[in-house]
BALO-620311 format. One record per residue (C-alpha): residue number from 1; residue in three letters; x, y, z. Coordinates in Angstrom, 3 decimals, decimal comma. Example, Ala and Ser with C-alpha at 12.3 -4.5 7.8 and 13.67 -1.06 7.14 Angstrom:
% BALO-620311
{n=1	res=ALA	c1=12,300	c2=-4,500	c3=7,800};
{n=2	res=SER	c1=13,670	c2=-1,060	c3=7,140};
END
This chain:
% BALO-620311
{n=1	res=UNK	c1=124,457	c2=126,721	c3=117,407};
{n=2	res=UNK	c1=124,784	c2=128,818	c3=120,552};
{n=3	res=UNK	c1=124,664	c2=132,586	c3=120,948};
{n=4	res=UNK	c1=128,455	c2=132,732	c3=121,318};
{n=5	res=UNK	c1=129,143	c2=131,050	c3=117,975};
{n=6	res=UNK	c1=126,637	c2=133,201	c3=116,109};
{n=7	res=UNK	c1=127,928	c2=136,372	c3=117,764};
{n=8	res=UNK	c1=131,471	c2=135,458	c3=116,690};
{n=9	res=UNK	c1=130,316	c2=135,095	c3=113,082};
{n=10	res=UNK	c1=128,359	c2=138,345	c3=113,349};
{n=11	res=UNK	c1=131,509	c2=140,121	c3=114,542};
{n=12	res=UNK	c1=133,419	c2=138,963	c3=111,446};
{n=13	res=UNK	c1=130,514	c2=140,074	c3=109,232};
{n=14	res=UNK	c1=130,554	c2=143,576	c3=110,756};
{n=15	res=UNK	c1=134,287	c2=143,984	c3=110,280};
{n=16	res=UNK	c1=134,587	c2=142,591	c3=106,769};
{n=17	res=UNK	c1=131,313	c2=143,188	c3=104,975};
{n=18	res=UNK	c1=130,051	c2=146,271	c3=106,799};
{n=19	res=UNK	c1=133,543	c2=147,740	c3=107,329};
{n=20	res=UNK	c1=132,612	c2=149,118	c3=110,742};
{n=21	res=UNK	c1=135,229	c2=150,579	c3=113,060};
{n=22	res=UNK	c1=136,387	c2=148,640	c3=116,093};
{n=23	res=UNK	c1=134,300	c2=150,878	c3=118,357};
{n=24	res=UNK	c1=131,166	c2=150,394	c3=116,271};
{n=25	res=UNK	c1=131,705	c2=146,630	c3=116,127};
{n=26	res=UNK	c1=132,122	c2=146,524	c3=119,904};
{n=27	res=UNK	c1=128,908	c2=148,504	c3=120,389};
{n=28	res=UNK	c1=126,905	c2=146,143	c3=118,145};
{n=29	res=UNK	c1=128,379	c2=143,049	c3=119,784};
{n=30	res=UNK	c1=127,763	c2=144,365	c3=123,301};
{n=31	res=UNK	c1=124,136	c2=145,113	c3=122,417};
{n=32	res=UNK	c1=123,585	c2=141,604	c3=121,056};
{n=33	res=UNK	c1=125,272	c2=140,127	c3=124,121};
{n=34	res=UNK	c1=122,843	c2=142,055	c3=126,326};
{n=35	res=UNK	c1=120,002	c2=140,642	c3=124,252};
{n=36	res=UNK	c1=121,365	c2=137,115	c3=124,676};
{n=37	res=UNK	c1=121,757	c2=137,564	c3=128,440};
{n=38	res=UNK	c1=118,172	c2=138,753	c3=128,748};
{n=39	res=UNK	c1=116,714	c2=135,945	c3=126,649};
{n=40	res=UNK	c1=118,796	c2=133,252	c3=128,337};
{n=41	res=UNK	c1=118,023	c2=134,474	c3=131,868};
{n=42	res=UNK	c1=114,417	c2=135,535	c3=131,397};
{n=43	res=UNK	c1=113,182	c2=133,095	c3=128,763};
{n=44	res=UNK	c1=115,727	c2=130,260	c3=128,726};
{n=45	res=UNK	c1=116,355	c2=130,874	c3=125,021};
{n=46	res=UNK	c1=119,827	c2=129,513	c3=124,288};
{n=47	res=UNK	c1=119,543	c2=129,499	c3=120,484};
{n=48	res=UNK	c1=119,143	c2=132,841	c3=118,670};
{n=49	res=UNK	c1=117,631	c2=131,072	c3=115,665};
{n=50	res=UNK	c1=114,527	c2=130,108	c3=117,661};
{n=51	res=UNK	c1=113,721	c2=133,643	c3=118,801};
{n=52	res=UNK	c1=110,317	c2=135,112	c3=117,911};
{n=53	res=UNK	c1=109,314	c2=138,712	c3=117,353};
{n=54	res=UNK	c1=107,539	c2=138,742	c3=120,711};
{n=55	res=UNK	c1=110,814	c2=137,857	c3=122,462};
{n=56	res=UNK	c1=112,564	c2=140,796	c3=120,841};
{n=57	res=UNK	c1=109,664	c2=143,126	c3=121,635};
{n=58	res=UNK	c1=109,859	c2=142,092	c3=125,275};
{n=59	res=UNK	c1=113,560	c2=142,937	c3=125,310};
{n=60	res=UNK	c1=112,907	c2=146,358	c3=123,772};
{n=61	res=UNK	c1=110,246	c2=147,048	c3=126,418};
{n=62	res=UNK	c1=112,688	c2=145,904	c3=129,081};
{n=63	res=UNK	c1=115,330	c2=148,378	c3=127,881};
{n=64	res=UNK	c1=112,693	c2=151,102	c3=127,826};
{n=65	res=UNK	c1=111,894	c2=150,539	c3=131,499};
{n=66	res=UNK	c1=115,561	c2=151,080	c3=132,320};
{n=67	res=UNK	c1=115,178	c2=154,736	c3=131,377};
{n=68	res=UNK	c1=117,693	c2=154,604	c3=128,539};
{n=69	res=UNK	c1=118,124	c2=157,580	c3=126,200};
{n=70	res=UNK	c1=116,072	c2=157,206	c3=122,970};
{n=71	res=UNK	c1=119,283	c2=157,164	c3=120,918};
{n=72	res=UNK	c1=120,555	c2=154,242	c3=122,973};
{n=73	res=UNK	c1=117,294	c2=152,382	c3=122,466};
{n=74	res=UNK	c1=117,492	c2=153,075	c3=118,736};
{n=75	res=UNK	c1=121,001	c2=151,653	c3=118,676};
{n=76	res=UNK	c1=119,832	c2=148,504	c3=120,482};
{n=77	res=UNK	c1=117,192	c2=147,974	c3=117,821};
{n=78	res=UNK	c1=119,678	c2=148,676	c3=115,014};
{n=79	res=UNK	c1=122,051	c2=146,109	c3=116,513};
{n=80	res=UNK	c1=119,294	c2=143,504	c3=116,767};
{n=81	res=UNK	c1=118,202	c2=144,121	c3=113,185};
{n=82	res=UNK	c1=121,777	c2=143,882	c3=111,929};
{n=83	res=UNK	c1=122,304	c2=140,619	c3=113,824};
{n=84	res=UNK	c1=119,190	c2=138,979	c3=112,427};
{n=85	res=UNK	c1=119,926	c2=140,302	c3=108,946};
{n=86	res=UNK	c1=123,265	c2=138,485	c3=109,224};
{n=87	res=UNK	c1=121,548	c2=135,248	c3=110,312};
{n=88	res=UNK	c1=119,136	c2=135,579	c3=107,386};
{n=89	res=UNK	c1=121,938	c2=136,226	c3=104,867};
{n=90	res=UNK	c1=123,807	c2=133,173	c3=106,114};
{n=91	res=UNK	c1=120,635	c2=131,024	c3=105,899};
{n=92	res=UNK	c1=120,561	c2=130,264	c3=109,627};
{n=93	res=UNK	c1=116,959	c2=131,496	c3=109,715};
{n=94	res=UNK	c1=114,199	c2=131,693	c3=107,110};
{n=95	res=UNK	c1=112,128	c2=134,451	c3=108,720};
{n=96	res=UNK	c1=113,567	c2=137,613	c3=110,258};
{n=97	res=UNK	c1=111,914	c2=138,128	c3=113,686};
{n=98	res=UNK	c1=113,268	c2=141,686	c3=113,891};
{n=99	res=UNK	c1=111,650	c2=142,846	c3=110,651};
{n=100	res=UNK	c1=108,706	c2=144,584	c3=112,338};
{n=101	res=UNK	c1=110,621	c2=146,106	c3=115,241};
{n=102	res=UNK	c1=110,095	c2=149,854	c3=115,242};
{n=103	res=UNK	c1=112,851	c2=152,317	c3=116,017};
{n=104	res=UNK	c1=112,938	c2=156,098	c3=116,311};
{n=105	res=UNK	c1=113,386	c2=157,873	c3=112,993};
{n=106	res=UNK	c1=116,813	c2=159,447	c3=113,101};
{n=107	res=UNK	c1=117,254	c2=160,091	c3=109,384};
{n=108	res=UNK	c1=118,793	c2=157,905	c3=106,698};
{n=109	res=UNK	c1=122,496	c2=158,103	c3=105,992};
{n=110	res=UNK	c1=123,234	c2=158,254	c3=102,302};
{n=111	res=UNK	c1=126,006	c2=155,797	c3=101,406};
{n=112	res=UNK	c1=129,165	c2=157,165	c3=99,845};
{n=113	res=UNK	c1=129,624	c2=157,024	c3=96,106};
{n=114	res=UNK	c1=132,750	c2=157,043	c3=93,993};
{n=115	res=UNK	c1=133,691	c2=159,624	c3=91,398};
{n=116	res=UNK	c1=134,290	c2=158,477	c3=87,832};
{n=117	res=UNK	c1=138,005	c2=159,168	c3=88,367};
{n=118	res=UNK	c1=138,058	c2=156,964	c3=91,498};
{n=119	res=UNK	c1=136,386	c2=154,120	c3=89,618};
{n=120	res=UNK	c1=138,989	c2=154,457	c3=86,865};
{n=121	res=UNK	c1=141,703	c2=154,293	c3=89,545};
{n=122	res=UNK	c1=140,242	c2=151,080	c3=90,966};
{n=123	res=UNK	c1=139,988	c2=149,455	c3=87,541};
{n=124	res=UNK	c1=143,557	c2=150,528	c3=86,734};
{n=125	res=UNK	c1=144,735	c2=148,833	c3=89,936};
{n=126	res=UNK	c1=143,668	c2=145,412	c3=88,634};
{n=127	res=UNK	c1=146,657	c2=143,230	c3=87,740};
{n=128	res=UNK	c1=145,745	c2=141,530	c3=84,464};
{n=129	res=UNK	c1=148,923	c2=139,453	c3=84,565};
{n=130	res=UNK	c1=147,539	c2=137,205	c3=87,311};
{n=131	res=UNK	c1=145,012	c2=134,425	c3=86,755};
{n=132	res=UNK	c1=142,179	c2=136,240	c3=88,524};
{n=133	res=UNK	c1=142,864	c2=139,596	c3=86,854};
{n=134	res=UNK	c1=140,411	c2=139,379	c3=83,956};
{n=135	res=UNK	c1=137,737	c2=137,924	c3=86,240};
{n=136	res=UNK	c1=138,169	c2=140,730	c3=88,758};
{n=137	res=UNK	c1=137,980	c2=143,349	c3=86,026};
{n=138	res=UNK	c1=134,762	c2=141,803	c3=84,745};
{n=139	res=UNK	c1=133,398	c2=141,835	c3=88,319};
{n=140	res=UNK	c1=134,078	c2=145,553	c3=88,840};
{n=141	res=UNK	c1=132,835	c2=146,491	c3=85,369};
{n=142	res=UNK	c1=129,617	c2=144,522	c3=85,959};
{n=143	res=UNK	c1=129,021	c2=145,877	c3=89,466};
{n=144	res=UNK	c1=129,422	c2=149,437	c3=88,257};
{n=145	res=UNK	c1=128,042	c2=149,004	c3=84,735};
{n=146	res=UNK	c1=124,834	c2=147,241	c3=85,787};
{n=147	res=UNK	c1=124,326	c2=148,476	c3=89,371};
{n=148	res=UNK	c1=123,983	c2=144,980	c3=90,804};
{n=149	res=UNK	c1=123,664	c2=143,922	c3=94,416};
{n=150	res=UNK	c1=126,462	c2=141,582	c3=95,503};
{n=151	res=UNK	c1=123,988	c2=138,687	c3=95,797};
{n=152	res=UNK	c1=122,819	c2=139,340	c3=92,226};
{n=153	res=UNK	c1=126,398	c2=139,372	c3=90,984};
{n=154	res=UNK	c1=127,452	c2=136,050	c3=92,499};
{n=155	res=UNK	c1=124,238	c2=134,380	c3=91,296};
{n=156	res=UNK	c1=124,451	c2=135,753	c3=87,741};
{n=157	res=UNK	c1=124,032	c2=132,915	c3=85,233};
{n=158	res=UNK	c1=125,602	c2=132,522	c3=81,811};
{n=159	res=UNK	c1=122,136	c2=131,672	c3=80,517};
{n=160	res=UNK	c1=120,931	c2=135,106	c3=81,659};
{n=161	res=UNK	c1=123,617	c2=137,079	c3=79,807};
{n=162	res=UNK	c1=122,557	c2=138,096	c3=76,297};
{n=163	res=UNK	c1=125,631	c2=139,513	c3=74,587};
{n=164	res=UNK	c1=124,021	c2=139,957	c3=71,165};
{n=165	res=UNK	c1=121,034	c2=141,815	c3=72,590};
{n=166	res=UNK	c1=123,285	c2=143,620	c3=75,115};
{n=167	res=UNK	c1=121,361	c2=143,007	c3=78,301};
{n=168	res=UNK	c1=121,360	c2=140,763	c3=81,367};
{n=169	res=UNK	c1=118,393	c2=139,228	c3=83,151};
{n=170	res=UNK	c1=118,755	c2=139,743	c3=86,888};
{n=171	res=UNK	c1=116,937	c2=137,862	c3=89,638};
{n=172	res=UNK	c1=116,690	c2=140,235	c3=92,576};
{n=173	res=UNK	c1=114,991	c2=140,363	c3=95,956};
{n=174	res=UNK	c1=111,921	c2=138,174	c3=96,258};
{n=175	res=UNK	c1=112,984	c2=136,317	c3=93,083};
{n=176	res=UNK	c1=111,732	c2=139,260	c3=91,022};
{n=177	res=UNK	c1=113,361	c2=139,494	c3=87,628};
{n=178	res=UNK	c1=114,387	c2=142,602	c3=85,723};
{n=179	res=UNK	c1=116,262	c2=143,455	c3=82,548};
{n=180	res=UNK	c1=119,391	c2=145,611	c3=82,804};
{n=181	res=UNK	c1=121,228	c2=146,959	c3=79,735};
{n=182	res=UNK	c1=124,762	c2=145,674	c3=79,304};
{n=183	res=UNK	c1=127,068	c2=148,606	c3=78,585};
{n=184	res=UNK	c1=130,222	c2=148,472	c3=76,475};
{n=185	res=UNK	c1=132,688	c2=148,104	c3=79,368};
{n=186	res=UNK	c1=130,768	c2=145,356	c3=81,153};
{n=187	res=UNK	c1=130,010	c2=143,519	c3=77,901};
{n=188	res=UNK	c1=133,609	c2=143,663	c3=76,660};
{n=189	res=UNK	c1=135,203	c2=142,396	c3=79,860};
{n=190	res=UNK	c1=132,546	c2=139,774	c3=80,550};
{n=191	res=UNK	c1=133,145	c2=138,355	c3=77,077};
{n=192	res=UNK	c1=136,903	c2=138,330	c3=77,619};
{n=193	res=UNK	c1=136,567	c2=136,612	c3=80,986};
{n=194	res=UNK	c1=134,079	c2=133,994	c3=79,787};
{n=195	res=UNK	c1=136,047	c2=133,187	c3=76,633};
{n=196	res=UNK	c1=139,501	c2=133,095	c3=78,242};
{n=197	res=UNK	c1=140,037	c2=132,765	c3=81,998};
{n=198	res=UNK	c1=136,774	c2=131,035	c3=82,848};
{n=199	res=UNK	c1=137,295	c2=128,414	c3=80,138};
{n=200	res=UNK	c1=140,498	c2=127,318	c3=81,870};
{n=201	res=UNK	c1=138,768	c2=126,503	c3=85,173};
{n=202	res=UNK	c1=137,522	c2=122,936	c3=85,797};
{n=203	res=UNK	c1=133,930	c2=123,649	c3=86,848};
{n=204	res=UNK	c1=132,379	c2=121,722	c3=89,748};
{n=205	res=UNK	c1=129,117	c2=119,968	c3=88,964};
{n=206	res=UNK	c1=126,170	c2=122,212	c3=89,769};
{n=207	res=UNK	c1=128,148	c2=125,409	c3=89,153};
{n=208	res=UNK	c1=128,337	c2=125,212	c3=85,345};
{n=209	res=UNK	c1=125,944	c2=128,104	c3=84,722};
{n=210	res=UNK	c1=127,349	c2=130,615	c3=87,215};
{n=211	res=UNK	c1=129,340	c2=133,388	c3=85,558};
{n=212	res=UNK	c1=131,900	c2=134,140	c3=88,244};
{n=213	res=UNK	c1=133,911	c2=131,211	c3=89,606};
{n=214	res=UNK	c1=136,766	c2=130,802	c3=92,059};
{n=215	res=UNK	c1=139,895	c2=128,853	c3=91,168};
{n=216	res=UNK	c1=138,253	c2=125,658	c3=92,431};
{n=217	res=UNK	c1=135,425	c2=125,903	c3=89,910};
{n=218	res=UNK	c1=132,699	c2=127,011	c3=92,306};
{n=219	res=UNK	c1=130,678	c2=130,223	c3=92,261};
{n=220	res=UNK	c1=132,222	c2=133,069	c3=94,217};
{n=221	res=UNK	c1=130,960	c2=133,853	c3=97,707};
{n=222	res=UNK	c1=129,726	c2=137,229	c3=98,931};
{n=223	res=UNK	c1=132,736	c2=137,457	c3=101,229};
{n=224	res=UNK	c1=135,136	c2=136,972	c3=98,317};
{n=225	res=UNK	c1=133,592	c2=139,892	c3=96,423};
{n=226	res=UNK	c1=134,112	c2=142,127	c3=99,471};
{n=227	res=UNK	c1=137,733	c2=140,983	c3=99,730};
{n=228	res=UNK	c1=138,360	c2=141,698	c3=96,028};
{n=229	res=UNK	c1=136,836	c2=145,189	c3=96,257};
{n=230	res=UNK	c1=138,707	c2=146,140	c3=99,434};
{n=231	res=UNK	c1=142,013	c2=144,852	c3=98,076};
{n=232	res=UNK	c1=141,653	c2=146,863	c3=94,855};
{n=233	res=UNK	c1=140,684	c2=150,028	c3=96,736};
{n=234	res=UNK	c1=143,746	c2=149,659	c3=98,931};
{n=235	res=UNK	c1=145,981	c2=149,289	c3=95,858};
{n=236	res=UNK	c1=144,336	c2=152,293	c3=94,228};
{n=237	res=UNK	c1=144,807	c2=154,430	c3=97,333};
{n=238	res=UNK	c1=141,064	c2=155,021	c3=97,790};
{n=239	res=UNK	c1=140,462	c2=156,094	c3=101,391};
{n=240	res=UNK	c1=136,671	c2=155,965	c3=101,296};
{n=241	res=UNK	c1=134,739	c2=153,133	c3=102,934};
{n=242	res=UNK	c1=134,043	c2=151,181	c3=99,737};
{n=243	res=UNK	c1=131,988	c2=148,003	c3=99,443};
{n=244	res=UNK	c1=130,347	c2=146,288	c3=96,440};
{n=245	res=UNK	c1=127,239	c2=148,309	c3=97,241};
{n=246	res=UNK	c1=129,222	c2=151,524	c3=96,660};
{n=247	res=UNK	c1=129,431	c2=150,680	c3=92,961};
{n=248	res=UNK	c1=125,640	c2=150,268	c3=92,851};
{n=249	res=UNK	c1=125,198	c2=153,679	c3=94,424};
{n=250	res=UNK	c1=127,770	c2=155,179	c3=92,045};
{n=251	res=UNK	c1=125,946	c2=153,592	c3=89,090};
{n=252	res=UNK	c1=122,705	c2=155,352	c3=90,039};
{n=253	res=UNK	c1=124,360	c2=158,654	c3=90,960};
{n=254	res=UNK	c1=126,275	c2=158,913	c3=87,682};
{n=255	res=UNK	c1=123,176	c2=158,029	c3=85,658};
{n=256	res=UNK	c1=121,193	c2=160,808	c3=87,315};
{n=257	res=UNK	c1=124,039	c2=163,267	c3=86,876};
{n=258	res=UNK	c1=124,138	c2=162,308	c3=83,213};
{n=259	res=UNK	c1=120,450	c2=163,097	c3=82,781};
{n=260	res=UNK	c1=118,775	c2=159,677	c3=83,210};
{n=261	res=UNK	c1=115,147	c2=159,623	c3=84,272};
{n=262	res=UNK	c1=114,568	c2=158,615	c3=87,897};
{n=263	res=UNK	c1=111,948	c2=156,027	c3=86,880};
{n=264	res=UNK	c1=114,376	c2=154,379	c3=84,486};
{n=265	res=UNK	c1=117,013	c2=154,180	c3=87,217};
{n=266	res=UNK	c1=114,374	c2=152,697	c3=89,529};
{n=267	res=UNK	c1=113,685	c2=149,931	c3=86,997};
{n=268	res=UNK	c1=117,381	c2=149,155	c3=86,515};
{n=269	res=UNK	c1=117,989	c2=148,980	c3=90,271};
{n=270	res=UNK	c1=114,904	c2=146,818	c3=90,809};
{n=271	res=UNK	c1=113,273	c2=149,061	c3=93,421};
{n=272	res=UNK	c1=109,559	c2=148,719	c3=94,066};
{n=273	res=UNK	c1=109,284	c2=152,263	c3=95,386};
{n=274	res=UNK	c1=110,643	c2=155,427	c3=93,769};
{n=275	res=UNK	c1=111,344	c2=156,663	c3=97,302};
{n=276	res=UNK	c1=113,984	c2=153,970	c3=97,722};
{n=277	res=UNK	c1=115,631	c2=154,977	c3=94,465};
{n=278	res=UNK	c1=115,932	c2=158,567	c3=95,657};
{n=279	res=UNK	c1=118,376	c2=157,400	c3=98,341};
{n=280	res=UNK	c1=120,694	c2=156,181	c3=95,606};
{n=281	res=UNK	c1=120,504	c2=159,380	c3=93,595};
{n=282	res=UNK	c1=122,390	c2=161,684	c3=95,886};
{n=283	res=UNK	c1=123,840	c2=164,497	c3=93,824};
{n=284	res=UNK	c1=126,051	c2=167,100	c3=95,427};
{n=285	res=UNK	c1=124,711	c2=170,616	c3=95,774};
{n=286	res=UNK	c1=127,352	c2=172,129	c3=93,528};
{n=287	res=UNK	c1=126,223	c2=169,916	c3=90,646};
{n=288	res=UNK	c1=122,620	c2=171,013	c3=91,153};
{n=289	res=UNK	c1=123,701	c2=174,642	c3=91,375};
{n=290	res=UNK	c1=125,637	c2=174,354	c3=88,098};
{n=291	res=UNK	c1=122,554	c2=172,903	c3=86,412};
{n=292	res=UNK	c1=120,359	c2=175,658	c3=87,760};
{n=293	res=UNK	c1=122,721	c2=178,349	c3=86,467};
{n=294	res=UNK	c1=123,075	c2=176,602	c3=83,109};
{n=295	res=UNK	c1=119,452	c2=175,824	c3=82,344};
{n=296	res=UNK	c1=117,023	c2=177,933	c3=84,386};
{n=297	res=UNK	c1=115,872	c2=180,985	c3=82,372};
{n=298	res=UNK	c1=116,075	c2=183,395	c3=85,277};
{n=299	res=UNK	c1=119,100	c2=181,994	c3=87,095};
{n=300	res=UNK	c1=121,517	c2=184,366	c3=85,382};
{n=301	res=UNK	c1=119,402	c2=187,498	c3=85,723};
{n=302	res=UNK	c1=120,701	c2=190,212	c3=88,032};
END
């Protein structure tokens, strides 16, 4: 496939899955187009899937010689990384050539999380009278109740759900497996979905073990999960930029606020480093202040 076709798919990915504004999408696309122009003109590389890390490094050096502001250079690198992450997610490439590209450290933006009330609003917005209602409720309850990545959700197998023992076995990044407790809400609605709605779907061969199916009997796609989440948020009147990942962040945040140990949250999220987990445990300052006043022996002294 040519640059143009991949850039078109990348544009759709930015709008739907990353929920970027039109201006942000345009900036990313323009950056990738500049990359394509450079590689086509300077290296005769007409297929982005054949690009090597050295090609990308040469482009970064080229932009540096133009005297661009460091923030602009950082954005170029962010755009390149996002583009090749998209190609990797869609299985167009097996190795990400942008993985080792270095960019200026400009701080890490903590993703938004939902309040417990907002999650209740989203769940209440699910129409259980329609065929997909029970499935969609099970999806939201599982995303939030287990803190799963969207890829882990769509690949969840019936054989990895242990209702009696109340846990699920998750296969995460790098095919690493972990055990996540199955809470009451997720367990209840998964059981209902599996025993009712899912049993009515004629399953396509090869998809028998996947938990979440579309109405054609195949496992749900990543894109479909994004569509379900965005549709429910719109119905619930949630104005935040919500994606499936937001439920994962909310899962961790609410656990920490409830007193869970950071190491335990790390294990449930499947993070190798505790530093990564700390990004998902953003707690507002007022909550910390309330805890300080409530529990520190000298906080109330005047």
